[in-house]
C-alpha atoms as an extended CHARMM CRD file, in Angstrom:
* protein
*
       199  EXT
         1         1  UNK       CA              0.2010000000       -0.0420000000       -0.0480000000  PROA      1               0.0000000000
         2         2  UNK       CA              1.2480000000        3.3180000000       -0.8520000000  PROA      2               0.0000000000
         3         3  UNK       CA             -0.0060000000        6.3060000000        0.9060000000  PROA      3               0.0000000000
         4         4  UNK       CA              1.3220000000       10.1120000000        0.3420000000  PROA      4               0.0000000000
         5         5  UNK       CA              3.8400000000        8.4780000000       -2.1660000000  PROA      5               0.0000000000
         6         6  UNK       CA              5.4500000000        6.4150000000        0.8940000000  PROA      6               0.0000000000
         7         7  UNK       CA              5.1800000000        2.4790000000        1.3740000000  PROA      7               0.0000000000
         8         8  UNK       CA              3.0620000000        1.6590000000        4.3060000000  PROA      8               0.0000000000
         9         9  UNK       CA              2.8190000000       -1.8490000000        5.8820000000  PROA      9               0.0000000000
        10        10  UNK       CA             -0.4190000000       -3.0700000000        5.3020000000  PROA      10              0.0000000000
        11        11  UNK       CA             -2.1360000000       -4.4530000000        8.2780000000  PROA      11              0.0000000000
        12        12  UNK       CA             -3.9240000000       -7.8030000000        8.4930000000  PROA      12              0.0000000000
        13        13  UNK       CA             -7.3440000000       -7.8640000000        7.9530000000  PROA      13              0.0000000000
        14        14  UNK       CA             -9.1220000000       -9.0690000000       11.1620000000  PROA      14              0.0000000000
        15        15  UNK       CA            -10.0430000000      -12.5440000000        9.5440000000  PROA      15              0.0000000000
        16        16  UNK       CA             -6.2930000000      -13.3500000000        8.7150000000  PROA      16              0.0000000000
        17        17  UNK       CA             -5.6570000000      -12.9710000000       12.3710000000  PROA      17              0.0000000000
        18        18  UNK       CA             -8.4170000000      -15.2740000000       13.2750000000  PROA      18              0.0000000000
        19        19  UNK       CA             -7.1360000000      -18.0040000000       10.9730000000  PROA      19              0.0000000000
        20        20  UNK       CA             -4.4530000000      -18.7510000000       13.8900000000  PROA      20              0.0000000000
        21        21  UNK       CA             -4.7490000000      -21.8070000000       15.4920000000  PROA      21              0.0000000000
        22        22  UNK       CA             -5.4260000000      -21.8130000000       19.0790000000  PROA      22              0.0000000000
        23        23  UNK       CA             -1.9020000000      -23.1050000000       19.7370000000  PROA      23              0.0000000000
        24        24  UNK       CA             -0.5000000000      -20.3020000000       18.3620000000  PROA      24              0.0000000000
        25        25  UNK       CA             -2.4900000000      -17.7590000000       19.6540000000  PROA      25              0.0000000000
        26        26  UNK       CA             -2.0810000000      -19.4770000000       23.6560000000  PROA      26              0.0000000000
        27        27  UNK       CA              1.3610000000      -18.3360000000       25.1110000000  PROA      27              0.0000000000
        28        28  UNK       CA              3.8680000000      -21.2410000000       25.7750000000  PROA      28              0.0000000000
        29        29  UNK       CA              4.2710000000      -22.6170000000       29.3440000000  PROA      29              0.0000000000
        30        30  UNK       CA              8.2580000000      -21.5230000000       30.1350000000  PROA      30              0.0000000000
        31        31  UNK       CA              8.1870000000      -23.2800000000       33.5870000000  PROA      31              0.0000000000
        32        32  UNK       CA              5.9520000000      -25.9240000000       35.0940000000  PROA      32              0.0000000000
        33        33  UNK       CA              6.7090000000      -27.6180000000       38.7680000000  PROA      33              0.0000000000
        34        34  UNK       CA              5.5650000000      -30.8920000000       40.1670000000  PROA      34              0.0000000000
        35        35  UNK       CA              5.3960000000      -31.2690000000       43.4210000000  PROA      35              0.0000000000
        36        36  UNK       CA              3.9030000000      -34.5020000000       45.6230000000  PROA      36              0.0000000000
        37        37  UNK       CA              0.6220000000      -33.8650000000       47.7900000000  PROA      37              0.0000000000
        38        38  UNK       CA              1.6540000000      -33.6360000000       51.5460000000  PROA      38              0.0000000000
        39        39  UNK       CA              0.3670000000      -36.7370000000       53.4430000000  PROA      39              0.0000000000
        40        40  UNK       CA              0.2340000000      -39.0140000000       49.7730000000  PROA      40              0.0000000000
        41        41  UNK       CA              3.8320000000      -38.8930000000       48.0360000000  PROA      41              0.0000000000
        42        42  UNK       CA              2.2320000000      -40.9520000000       45.1670000000  PROA      42              0.0000000000
        43        43  UNK       CA             -0.1920000000      -37.8660000000       44.3120000000  PROA      43              0.0000000000
        44        44  UNK       CA              0.6130000000      -34.3390000000       43.5120000000  PROA      44              0.0000000000
        45        45  UNK       CA             -0.3080000000      -31.4500000000       41.3370000000  PROA      45              0.0000000000
        46        46  UNK       CA              1.6090000000      -29.7010000000       38.4250000000  PROA      46              0.0000000000
        47        47  UNK       CA              1.3290000000      -25.9340000000       38.9060000000  PROA      47              0.0000000000
        48        48  UNK       CA              0.8250000000      -23.9090000000       35.5940000000  PROA      48              0.0000000000
        49        49  UNK       CA              0.1090000000      -20.1160000000       36.3730000000  PROA      49              0.0000000000
        50        50  UNK       CA             -0.8320000000      -20.5120000000       39.9410000000  PROA      50              0.0000000000
        51        51  UNK       CA             -3.1970000000      -23.1770000000       38.9070000000  PROA      51              0.0000000000
        52        52  UNK       CA             -2.7340000000      -26.5320000000       40.4010000000  PROA      52              0.0000000000
        53        53  UNK       CA             -3.6790000000      -29.3770000000       38.3390000000  PROA      53              0.0000000000
        54        54  UNK       CA             -4.0180000000      -33.1220000000       39.9660000000  PROA      54              0.0000000000
        55        55  UNK       CA             -1.2730000000      -35.8650000000       39.2190000000  PROA      55              0.0000000000
        56        56  UNK       CA             -0.9650000000      -38.9870000000       40.0610000000  PROA      56              0.0000000000
        57        57  UNK       CA              3.0850000000      -39.8710000000       40.6190000000  PROA      57              0.0000000000
        58        58  UNK       CA              5.1160000000      -42.6770000000       40.8230000000  PROA      58              0.0000000000
        59        59  UNK       CA              4.6820000000      -45.6730000000       43.5680000000  PROA      59              0.0000000000
        60        60  UNK       CA              7.7390000000      -44.5890000000       45.3750000000  PROA      60              0.0000000000
        61        61  UNK       CA              6.8260000000      -40.4880000000       45.4680000000  PROA      61              0.0000000000
        62        62  UNK       CA              9.7770000000      -38.2630000000       43.8610000000  PROA      62              0.0000000000
        63        63  UNK       CA             12.9620000000      -38.9650000000       44.5680000000  PROA      63              0.0000000000
        64        64  UNK       CA             16.3500000000      -38.2300000000       43.4460000000  PROA      64              0.0000000000
        65        65  UNK       CA             19.0230000000      -40.6120000000       41.7600000000  PROA      65              0.0000000000
        66        66  UNK       CA             16.4950000000      -42.8400000000       40.3850000000  PROA      66              0.0000000000
        67        67  UNK       CA             16.8480000000      -46.3180000000       39.0100000000  PROA      67              0.0000000000
        68        68  UNK       CA             15.2740000000      -48.9490000000       36.8700000000  PROA      68              0.0000000000
        69        69  UNK       CA             12.1220000000      -50.1960000000       38.4490000000  PROA      69              0.0000000000
        70        70  UNK       CA             12.1010000000      -48.5230000000       41.7250000000  PROA      70              0.0000000000
        71        71  UNK       CA              8.7890000000      -46.8250000000       41.0820000000  PROA      71              0.0000000000
        72        72  UNK       CA             10.0400000000      -43.3840000000       41.7690000000  PROA      72              0.0000000000
        73        73  UNK       CA              9.1700000000      -40.4510000000       39.5450000000  PROA      73              0.0000000000
        74        74  UNK       CA             12.4780000000      -38.6520000000       38.8920000000  PROA      74              0.0000000000
        75        75  UNK       CA             13.1260000000      -35.3770000000       40.4300000000  PROA      75              0.0000000000
        76        76  UNK       CA             15.0370000000      -32.9660000000       38.5180000000  PROA      76              0.0000000000
        77        77  UNK       CA             14.0610000000      -30.6620000000       35.4790000000  PROA      77              0.0000000000
        78        78  UNK       CA             12.7810000000      -32.1540000000       32.4580000000  PROA      78              0.0000000000
        79        79  UNK       CA             11.9000000000      -31.2090000000       28.8760000000  PROA      79              0.0000000000
        80        80  UNK       CA              9.1450000000      -32.3690000000       26.6100000000  PROA      80              0.0000000000
        81        81  UNK       CA             10.7400000000      -33.6660000000       23.4640000000  PROA      81              0.0000000000
        82        82  UNK       CA              7.1430000000      -34.9450000000       21.6090000000  PROA      82              0.0000000000
        83        83  UNK       CA              3.8400000000      -36.0880000000       21.8190000000  PROA      83              0.0000000000
        84        84  UNK       CA              2.4750000000      -39.7280000000       20.4350000000  PROA      84              0.0000000000
        85        85  UNK       CA             -0.9830000000      -40.2880000000       20.1800000000  PROA      85              0.0000000000
        86        86  UNK       CA             -3.7330000000      -42.9150000000       19.3330000000  PROA      86              0.0000000000
        87        87  UNK       CA             -5.2220000000      -42.0110000000       16.3420000000  PROA      87              0.0000000000
        88        88  UNK       CA             -8.2180000000      -44.8530000000       16.8940000000  PROA      88              0.0000000000
        89        89  UNK       CA             -9.0550000000      -43.3890000000       19.9670000000  PROA      89              0.0000000000
        90        90  UNK       CA             -8.9170000000      -39.6960000000       19.3900000000  PROA      90              0.0000000000
        91        91  UNK       CA             -8.1920000000      -36.8510000000       16.9230000000  PROA      91              0.0000000000
        92        92  UNK       CA             -4.6020000000      -35.4370000000       16.5780000000  PROA      92              0.0000000000
        93        93  UNK       CA             -3.8760000000      -33.0820000000       19.4830000000  PROA      93              0.0000000000
        94        94  UNK       CA             -3.3220000000      -29.2470000000       19.6870000000  PROA      94              0.0000000000
        95        95  UNK       CA              0.5400000000      -28.6860000000       20.3000000000  PROA      95              0.0000000000
        96        96  UNK       CA              3.5470000000      -26.9960000000       19.3700000000  PROA      96              0.0000000000
        97        97  UNK       CA              5.2340000000      -30.1270000000       20.0440000000  PROA      97              0.0000000000
        98        98  UNK       CA              6.4680000000      -32.9510000000       17.5180000000  PROA      98              0.0000000000
        99        99  UNK       CA              3.6300000000      -35.5130000000       17.2070000000  PROA      99              0.0000000000
       100       100  UNK       CA              3.7280000000      -38.7940000000       15.8580000000  PROA      100             0.0000000000
       101       101  UNK       CA              1.0230000000      -41.6590000000       15.9440000000  PROA      101             0.0000000000
       102       102  UNK       CA              1.4530000000      -44.7040000000       17.9540000000  PROA      102             0.0000000000
       103       103  UNK       CA              1.3870000000      -47.7720000000       15.8470000000  PROA      103             0.0000000000
       104       104  UNK       CA              0.6280000000      -51.3580000000       16.9990000000  PROA      104             0.0000000000
       105       105  UNK       CA              4.3650000000      -52.6010000000       16.9710000000  PROA      105             0.0000000000
       106       106  UNK       CA              6.1420000000      -49.4590000000       19.1110000000  PROA      106             0.0000000000
       107       107  UNK       CA              7.8200000000      -50.3700000000       22.2700000000  PROA      107             0.0000000000
       108       108  UNK       CA             10.0720000000      -48.6490000000       24.5410000000  PROA      108             0.0000000000
       109       109  UNK       CA             12.9970000000      -50.8220000000       25.8770000000  PROA      109             0.0000000000
       110       110  UNK       CA             13.6000000000      -50.8800000000       29.5840000000  PROA      110             0.0000000000
       111       111  UNK       CA             16.4080000000      -53.5190000000       29.9330000000  PROA      111             0.0000000000
       112       112  UNK       CA             19.2380000000      -51.7900000000       30.8750000000  PROA      112             0.0000000000
       113       113  UNK       CA             21.2000000000      -54.8540000000       29.4340000000  PROA      113             0.0000000000
       114       114  UNK       CA             20.5540000000      -53.9920000000       25.7370000000  PROA      114             0.0000000000
       115       115  UNK       CA             22.1700000000      -50.9850000000       23.8150000000  PROA      115             0.0000000000
       116       116  UNK       CA             18.8350000000      -49.4900000000       23.1090000000  PROA      116             0.0000000000
       117       117  UNK       CA             17.9040000000      -48.8990000000       26.6710000000  PROA      117             0.0000000000
       118       118  UNK       CA             15.2120000000      -46.2920000000       27.1440000000  PROA      118             0.0000000000
       119       119  UNK       CA             14.6650000000      -45.7750000000       23.3200000000  PROA      119             0.0000000000
       120       120  UNK       CA             11.6100000000      -46.6180000000       20.7730000000  PROA      120             0.0000000000
       121       121  UNK       CA             11.8310000000      -49.8540000000       19.8590000000  PROA      121             0.0000000000
       122       122  UNK       CA              9.6000000000      -52.0020000000       17.0180000000  PROA      122             0.0000000000
       123       123  UNK       CA              8.1740000000      -54.6860000000       18.1940000000  PROA      123             0.0000000000
       124       124  UNK       CA              8.3360000000      -58.0480000000       18.5100000000  PROA      124             0.0000000000
       125       125  UNK       CA             11.2630000000      -57.1690000000       20.8060000000  PROA      125             0.0000000000
       126       126  UNK       CA             13.1470000000      -59.8660000000       22.4560000000  PROA      126             0.0000000000
       127       127  UNK       CA             14.6290000000      -57.3810000000       25.4550000000  PROA      127             0.0000000000
       128       128  UNK       CA             12.6230000000      -56.3000000000       27.9230000000  PROA      128             0.0000000000
       129       129  UNK       CA             10.0240000000      -53.3100000000       26.9800000000  PROA      129             0.0000000000
       130       130  UNK       CA              6.7060000000      -51.3960000000       27.4170000000  PROA      130             0.0000000000
       131       131  UNK       CA              4.0440000000      -51.7730000000       25.0220000000  PROA      131             0.0000000000
       132       132  UNK       CA              2.9120000000      -48.2800000000       23.7550000000  PROA      132             0.0000000000
       133       133  UNK       CA              0.0510000000      -49.5640000000       22.2400000000  PROA      133             0.0000000000
       134       134  UNK       CA             -1.7890000000      -50.3550000000       25.5790000000  PROA      134             0.0000000000
       135       135  UNK       CA             -5.1820000000      -51.9370000000       25.8260000000  PROA      135             0.0000000000
       136       136  UNK       CA             -5.9690000000      -49.8230000000       29.4230000000  PROA      136             0.0000000000
       137       137  UNK       CA             -5.7010000000      -46.4330000000       27.0470000000  PROA      137             0.0000000000
       138       138  UNK       CA             -2.9040000000      -45.0640000000       29.6090000000  PROA      138             0.0000000000
       139       139  UNK       CA             -0.7550000000      -44.0440000000       26.6130000000  PROA      139             0.0000000000
       140       140  UNK       CA             -3.4590000000      -42.9620000000       24.3650000000  PROA      140             0.0000000000
       141       141  UNK       CA             -1.8440000000      -39.4740000000       24.7240000000  PROA      141             0.0000000000
       142       142  UNK       CA              1.8860000000      -39.4840000000       26.0080000000  PROA      142             0.0000000000
       143       143  UNK       CA              4.6620000000      -36.7610000000       26.2720000000  PROA      143             0.0000000000
       144       144  UNK       CA              7.8630000000      -38.1050000000       25.8530000000  PROA      144             0.0000000000
       145       145  UNK       CA             10.4280000000      -36.2930000000       28.1050000000  PROA      145             0.0000000000
       146       146  UNK       CA             14.3030000000      -36.1330000000       27.7170000000  PROA      146             0.0000000000
       147       147  UNK       CA             14.6060000000      -37.9680000000       31.2870000000  PROA      147             0.0000000000
       148       148  UNK       CA             17.9950000000      -40.2980000000       31.0180000000  PROA      148             0.0000000000
       149       149  UNK       CA             18.4590000000      -39.3200000000       27.4450000000  PROA      149             0.0000000000
       150       150  UNK       CA             21.8740000000      -37.2190000000       27.4280000000  PROA      150             0.0000000000
       151       151  UNK       CA             23.5530000000      -38.9370000000       28.6430000000  PROA      151             0.0000000000
       152       152  UNK       CA             21.9800000000      -42.0050000000       28.9250000000  PROA      152             0.0000000000
       153       153  UNK       CA             22.9490000000      -44.2820000000       32.2050000000  PROA      153             0.0000000000
       154       154  UNK       CA             22.4850000000      -47.9980000000       32.7810000000  PROA      154             0.0000000000
       155       155  UNK       CA             19.6600000000      -48.5500000000       35.0730000000  PROA      155             0.0000000000
       156       156  UNK       CA             18.8360000000      -44.5580000000       35.1330000000  PROA      156             0.0000000000
       157       157  UNK       CA             15.4390000000      -45.3620000000       34.4960000000  PROA      157             0.0000000000
       158       158  UNK       CA             13.2750000000      -45.4840000000       31.2730000000  PROA      158             0.0000000000
       159       159  UNK       CA             10.1190000000      -44.6390000000       29.7680000000  PROA      159             0.0000000000
       160       160  UNK       CA              9.4970000000      -41.5800000000       31.9590000000  PROA      160             0.0000000000
       161       161  UNK       CA              6.6210000000      -39.9750000000       30.2520000000  PROA      161             0.0000000000
       162       162  UNK       CA              3.8450000000      -37.5890000000       30.8510000000  PROA      162             0.0000000000
       163       163  UNK       CA              0.6250000000      -39.8730000000       30.2630000000  PROA      163             0.0000000000
       164       164  UNK       CA             -3.2150000000      -40.2890000000       31.3390000000  PROA      164             0.0000000000
       165       165  UNK       CA             -4.0120000000      -41.4410000000       34.7190000000  PROA      165             0.0000000000
       166       166  UNK       CA             -6.3080000000      -44.3770000000       35.5880000000  PROA      166             0.0000000000
       167       167  UNK       CA             -9.7780000000      -43.1780000000       36.9530000000  PROA      167             0.0000000000
       168       168  UNK       CA             -8.7700000000      -43.6980000000       40.9600000000  PROA      168             0.0000000000
       169       169  UNK       CA             -5.1030000000      -41.8230000000       39.9380000000  PROA      169             0.0000000000
       170       170  UNK       CA             -3.6880000000      -44.9860000000       40.9210000000  PROA      170             0.0000000000
       171       171  UNK       CA              0.3390000000      -44.9690000000       41.2650000000  PROA      171             0.0000000000
       172       172  UNK       CA              2.5360000000      -44.8170000000       38.3510000000  PROA      172             0.0000000000
       173       173  UNK       CA              5.3280000000      -46.7690000000       37.6780000000  PROA      173             0.0000000000
       174       174  UNK       CA              7.1000000000      -43.4760000000       38.0970000000  PROA      174             0.0000000000
       175       175  UNK       CA              5.7010000000      -41.1820000000       35.1310000000  PROA      175             0.0000000000
       176       176  UNK       CA              3.4240000000      -38.1020000000       36.1990000000  PROA      176             0.0000000000
       177       177  UNK       CA             -0.2700000000      -39.1250000000       34.7780000000  PROA      177             0.0000000000
       178       178  UNK       CA             -3.0640000000      -36.4770000000       34.1500000000  PROA      178             0.0000000000
       179       179  UNK       CA             -7.2040000000      -36.6100000000       33.3270000000  PROA      179             0.0000000000
       180       180  UNK       CA             -7.5530000000      -36.6450000000       29.8180000000  PROA      180             0.0000000000
       181       181  UNK       CA             -9.0800000000      -32.8230000000       29.8470000000  PROA      181             0.0000000000
       182       182  UNK       CA             -6.1910000000      -31.6680000000       31.4990000000  PROA      182             0.0000000000
       183       183  UNK       CA             -3.1350000000      -33.1530000000       29.9440000000  PROA      183             0.0000000000
       184       184  UNK       CA             -4.9580000000      -31.9130000000       26.2220000000  PROA      184             0.0000000000
       185       185  UNK       CA             -4.8820000000      -28.3190000000       27.6690000000  PROA      185             0.0000000000
       186       186  UNK       CA             -1.6980000000      -28.7320000000       28.7160000000  PROA      186             0.0000000000
       187       187  UNK       CA              0.2870000000      -29.9800000000       25.3880000000  PROA      187             0.0000000000
       188       188  UNK       CA             -1.3960000000      -26.7900000000       23.9400000000  PROA      188             0.0000000000
       189       189  UNK       CA              1.0420000000      -24.7630000000       26.1480000000  PROA      189             0.0000000000
       190       190  UNK       CA              4.1500000000      -27.1900000000       25.9250000000  PROA      190             0.0000000000
       191       191  UNK       CA              7.4040000000      -26.1320000000       23.4400000000  PROA      191             0.0000000000
       192       192  UNK       CA             10.4840000000      -28.1870000000       23.7640000000  PROA      192             0.0000000000
       193       193  UNK       CA             12.0900000000      -25.1970000000       25.6140000000  PROA      193             0.0000000000
       194       194  UNK       CA              9.3520000000      -25.6350000000       28.1870000000  PROA      194             0.0000000000
       195       195  UNK       CA             11.1450000000      -26.2620000000       31.6540000000  PROA      195             0.0000000000
       196       196  UNK       CA              9.1530000000      -29.3570000000       33.6250000000  PROA      196             0.0000000000
       197       197  UNK       CA             10.4230000000      -29.0000000000       37.3880000000  PROA      197             0.0000000000
       198       198  UNK       CA              9.8160000000      -32.0730000000       39.5330000000  PROA      198             0.0000000000
       199       199  UNK       CA             10.7410000000      -31.0830000000       43.0760000000  PROA      199             0.0000000000
């Protein structure tokens, strides 16, 4: 556009602005905190913008120095890497993270003796592993964290995710579990730069 001989940057029309996705309009969450509930170490809250969201934690509560099979949610600062979802159980989630569809042949190695420990694997797989295509629906939505990734320590813990909780908020094996509506809202705020502080 040219006004009085000067080039003027055209302002976007209201409808152009409104075309942005909800995730693009919503600010990202730069820092989250996960804390245990006093007197109930396997339950807790994720604190976002001053709001406490209920979560289930590992059966051993939050602990530093996690090791494979201890049932603890690892204390520390973790970052989300990607989202996995079951396309047969829901639509693609709204998020700024990379997204992958979970397939029946997807697994996750939890055998410290295997070179693919704490890595995604393809089933069938001989070493000990978790199945990502679960009958109970807990992994219908999964956020993969960078826990024990770089560096990766033998027996340092594997498959620590954010995922869906059971109806009664049963303890997890070390993950942080949410009600489906809460996790879906959280996904829209997460970026790879988000710091998830488990304290």
